C-alpha positions in Angstrom: -27.2 3.7 -10.2 -25.5 3.4 -6.8 -23.8 0.1 -6.3 -22.9 -1.7 -3.1 -19.2 -1.0 -3.9 -19.8 2.7 -4.2 -21.7 2.7 -0.9 -18.8 0.9 0.7 -16.4 3.4 -0.8 -18.4 6.2 0.8 -18.1 4.5 4.2 -14.4 4.1 3.7 -14.1 7.8 2.8 -16.0 8.8 5.9 -14.1 6.6 8.3 -10.6 6.8 6.9 -10.0 9.9 4.9 -9.0 12.0 7.9 -8.0 9.2 10.3 -6.0 9.9 12.4 -6.4 13.7 12.8 -2.7 14.0 13.3 0.4 11.8 12.9 0.0 8.6 14.9 2.8 6.0 14.9 2.9 4.6 11.4 -0.4 6.2 10.3 -1.2 9.7 9.1 -4.3 11.4 7.6 -5.3 10.1 4.2 -2.9 7.2 4.0 -5.2 4.3 5.0 -8.0 5.3 2.6 -5.7 5.5 -0.4 -4.0 2.2 0.7 -7.5 0.6 0.8 -8.2 1.6 -2.8 -4.8 0.5 -4.0 -5.3 -2.9 -2.3 -8.7 -3.2 -4.0 -7.2 -2.7 -7.5 -4.2 -5.0 -6.9 -6.3 -7.7 -5.2 -8.7 -7.8 -8.2 -5.7 -8.2 -10.5 -4.4 -11.1 -8.4 -7.9 -12.5 -8.2 -8.2 -12.7 -12.0 -4.8 -14.5 -12.2 -5.6 -16.9 -9.4 -9.3 -17.6 -10.2 -10.7 -16.1 -7.1 -14.2 -14.7 -6.7 -14.0 -11.1 -7.7 -17.0 -10.0 -5.7 -15.7 -11.5 -2.4 -12.3 -10.1 -3.0 -13.5 -6.6 -3.8 -15.8 -6.3 -0.9 -13.2 -7.7 1.5 -10.5 -5.3 0.1 -12.8 -2.3 0.5 -13.5 -3.1 4.2 -10.2 -4.8 5.2 -8.9 -1.8 7.2 -12.2 -0.3 8.3 -11.1 -0.7 11.9 -7.4 0.2 11.4 -7.5 2.4 14.5 -7.6 -0.8 16.5 -4.0 -1.5 15.7 -2.9 -5.2 16.0 -6.6 -6.1 16.6 -7.8 -4.4 13.4 -8.3 -7.6 11.3 -10.5 -9.3 13.9 -12.3 -6.0 14.7 -12.7 -5.2 11.0 -14.3 -8.6 10.3 -16.9 -7.9 13.0 -17.6 -4.4 11.6 -17.7 -5.7 8.1 -20.4 -8.2 9.2 -22.4 -5.4 10.7 -22.1 -3.2 7.6 -22.9 -6.0 5.1 -25.8 -7.4 7.1 -27.6 -4.1 6.2 -27.4 -4.9 2.5 -29.0 -7.5 0.3 -26.2 -10.1 0.1 -26.3 -13.8 0.4 -25.2 -15.0 3.8 -22.6 -17.3 2.2 -21.0 -14.3 0.5 -20.9 -12.3 3.7 -19.2 -15.1 5.5 -16.5 -15.4 2.9 -15.9 -11.7 2.9 -15.7 -11.6 6.7 -13.4 -14.5 6.8 -11.0 -12.9 4.3 -10.8 -9.8 6.4 -10.3 -11.7 9.6 -7.1 -13.4 8.2 -5.7 -10.7 6.0 -3.0 -9.4 8.4 -0.7 -12.4 8.6 -3.3 -15.0 9.5 -3.4 -16.8 6.2 -2.0 -20.3 5.4 -2.0 -22.3 2.2 -5.2 -24.0 3.5 -7.2 -20.8 3.4 -9.6 -19.9 0.6 -7.9 -18.3 -2.4 -9.9 -15.1 -1.7 -8.2 -14.8 1.7 -4.8 -15.4 0.1 -5.3 -12.8 -2.7 -6.4 -10.1 -0.2 -3.5 -10.9 2.2 -0.9 -10.8 -0.6 -2.2 -7.5 -2.0 -2.2 -5.9 1.4 1.3 -7.0 2.1 2.6 -6.0 -1.3 1.2 -2.5 -1.2 2.6 -1.7 2.3 6.1 -3.1 1.7 7.2 -3.3 -1.9 7.9 -1.0 -4.8 8.2 2.8 -5.0 5.0 3.0 -3.0 6.7 1.0 -0.2 9.7 3.2 -0.4 7.6 6.3 -0.3 5.9 4.9 2.8 9.3 4.2 4.5 10.6 7.8 3.7 7.3 9.3 5.1 7.3 7.2 8.3 11.0 8.0 9.0 10.3 11.7 8.3 7.3 11.6 10.7 9.6 10.4 13.4 12.2 13.2 12.8 14.7 11.5 10.5 16.7 13.6 8.0 17.0 12.6 4.4 20.6 11.5 5.1 19.4 9.3 8.0 16.6 7.8 5.9 18.9 7.0 3.0 21.3 5.4 5.4 18.4 3.4 6.8 17.8 1.8 3.3 20.6 -0.7 4.1 18.8 -2.2 7.0 15.3 -1.8 5.7 15.6 -3.5 2.3 16.7 -6.9 3.8 13.6 -6.9 6.1 11.4 -6.3 3.1 13.1 -9.1 1.2 12.2 -11.5 4.1 8.5 -10.7 3.6 8.6 -12.4 0.2 8.3 -15.7 2.1 5.0 -14.7 3.6 3.2 -14.4 0.2 0.8 -17.2 -0.6 0.0 -16.9 -4.3 2.1 -17.2 -7.4 0.6 -14.1 -8.8 1.4 -12.2 -5.6 5.0 -13.4 -5.5 5.5 -12.3 -9.2 4.2 -8.8 -8.5 6.2 -8.5 -5.3 9.4 -9.6 -7.0 9.0 -7.0 -9.7 8.4 -4.3 -7.2 11.3 -5.5 -5.0 13.7 -5.1 -7.9 12.3 -1.7 -8.6 12.8 -0.4 -5.1 16.2 -1.9 -4.7 17.3 -0.1 -7.9 15.8 3.2 -6.8 17.4 3.0 -3.3 20.8 2.1 -4.7 20.7 5.0 -7.1 19.6 7.4 -4.4 22.3 6.1 -2.1 25.0 6.5 -4.8 23.9 10.0 -5.6 23.9 11.1 -2.0 26.9 9.2 -0.6 29.3 9.0 -3.4 28.4 12.2 -5.3 27.7 10.0 -8.4 24.4 9.7 -10.1 21.3 11.8 -10.4 20.7 14.7 -8.0 17.0 14.7 -9.1 16.5 11.4 -7.3 17.7 13.1 -4.1 15.3 15.9 -4.8 12.4 13.4 -4.9 13.3 12.0 -1.5 13.8 15.5 -0.1 10.3 16.5 -1.3 8.6 13.4 0.2 10.5 13.9 3.4 9.4 17.6 3.6 5.8 16.8 2.7 5.5 13.8 5.1 2.4 15.1 6.9 0.3 14.9 3.7 -0.9 11.3 3.4 -2.1 11.6 -0.2 0.3 10.3 -2.9 -1.9 11.9 -5.5 -1.3 15.3 -4.0 2.4 14.8 -4.2 2.8 13.1 -7.6 2.3 16.3 -9.7 5.1 18.1 -7.8 7.4 15.0 -7.9 6.8 14.9 -11.7 7.7 18.6 -12.0 10.9 18.0 -10.1 11.9 15.1 -12.4 11.0 17.0 -15.6 12.6 20.2 -14.5 15.8 18.4 -13.9 15.5 16.6 -17.2 16.1 13.3 -15.4 15.0 10.1 -17.0 15.7 8.1 -13.9 13.7 10.4 -11.6 10.8 10.5 -14.1 10.8 6.7 -14.4 10.6 6.5 -10.6 7.6 9.0 -10.5 5.9 7.0 -13.3 6.3 3.8 -11.3 4.9 5.5 -8.2 2.0 6.8 -10.2 1.2 3.4 -11.5 1.5 1.7 -8.1 -0.5 4.5 -6.5 -3.6 3.3 -8.4 -2.8 -0.3 -7.6 -1.2 -1.4 -10.9 0.6 -4.7 -10.6 
């Protein structure tokens, strides 16, 4: 039987799967839809740990970027569009209000005074975009989309990582901080190993090959399309470090904490 969640997934698929039609700033076809599904999974994990209402969190996560095309206004615009969408379904008004409110504050508008559902969604969104191998994949892809070479991107790790570290202070839940810290350590280690292999000639060339592949395939927004090829690169090189990085990306790509 079709559920409300499955109907919302279909709406997200229709709106976001091919948005935008070509590279646009920090966005490219396919990315936002997969980001939405990752945030849904991670937000539900945080909700369980923090005692948040799972229904409110799931509905808000599915619709949180429905108006991503509006840029800096996407949270406010998304809240309005979510209200329009949810009004057409048989939901209690109180639930709709909580979902809409969580969407409205998810992009940096949360404080410790906000409901836990808002905080869980905001943390999951921030984590997915900025931490872990998923965050590193995004950085490499964005840089490639703006014409950076692999060498320039690896050099950019030095300035990029401290900016990510600063974002830890924006997280609002203990569960979110714990996940972000684990992912932070993972991406620091990966970036350090890639930098060592490229700059010093020491380390694992397969790690460089992973970055080269992500860089070359930057116009494909789907991680799931790239992961099988990344796994083959790691296995073909017999590299435990590269395979571990791909396995971490695969886990994070489905929203694992």
